[in-house]
Phi, psi and omega in degrees: 000152175269123179208169179280133182209159183284155175230133183247124176272104184295334179293325182271343181292130179258006176076020184289335179081003182295324180294321179297322178289331183278341183279110184288343181265355182068027183285338183251134176231167177259119181234118182054040176079009180231149177288141182216138173285115187289315179208140181301320186284357172275339187270122180273354177077010181275337171080033175300336183283338187300307181291344180283340185280119183282347184250000181069031183279350184248133178217177175262150168217158174250122182204174175293123182206151176296148179295151176301131185240098184297323179296316179297323179296315181297321177294320178297314180295323179295323181293334181285347175285343181255340179214142180280104178223146172083345181264188180290132179301336181292345180260005178292135182285140176204160179230149181241135175271124181227144174287148179290117181276146177293148180292137179293151180296324178212142180293134178295151182286147175291142178256007180293133187248355183203170176212143001281170181246338179293133180304319182296333183260346186295141176289155178284334178219139179197151180303328184290346177284335190293122180071018187268152164266124188262134173250125174245110188240143173290144182310316188290342185298328182294334181265334183275329190242110187296330185263021185302315181298311185289326186269328187239319182287329185303122177080006182237157169270131191249132171235137182233156178184172176219106182297333180290315182282320180286335179066032180228162173262114184284350193299322183295314181291319178297323178298319178296320179296315181293321183290324188264001183224158181272075179266136187269325183202164178228130174245131177251128173242118185226165176274166182287342186293147186303323183297338178286345177299335179297328179290315178298317179299319180298319180293314181296321177295319180296319180297316179296318182291335181289340182078009181252152175262092183250137175291136179237123176247138181239127174247133181245130182248145176278162179292343179265004171098015175260152174274124183264331181205000000 
């Protein structure tokens, strides 16, 4: 039958996984770091995933496709309670074996220089932005990387967020912050998981929208706490 169904542009997909989380039928999965329509009959054609996509990679098309199958969807969703399939790889459960480290003689000092730190709560203008090097970090980095304060927070103004959990595109607010303040550079610290790509994309989009030529450095951390890039 000819019907309306979603279409995913893999070139524009940044692998953030927000669409997979927004799809109540589990029709979208993450395959090799990209969003993919798993089966035509899982898609109801209502498009809950469209507003979740920060890059505009999802659209509608009318084509030959199997009819929406509610029974197949329910079986699919039930199977996902027993195995992690179709969602963002960053939410897959895993455990790490670590040796017990000796307690430090003294706790290292915090390098945080301002408050608030959440992107959603951060002011658009503040004295601490002026002449600052800005750090935009994913929430999880503080727990994954032991040297985050000493290596990245030191000497920088810090903003943190998670586009997957907040369900927003940070690029507009970050662009306003960059446009309205004398910021010298931007460093992004993100995790290796695909959904963290949304944070990097938001920063790069914000820099372009600000009209300024700012250097952007990106550091990628593994889920086990190593720096990959």
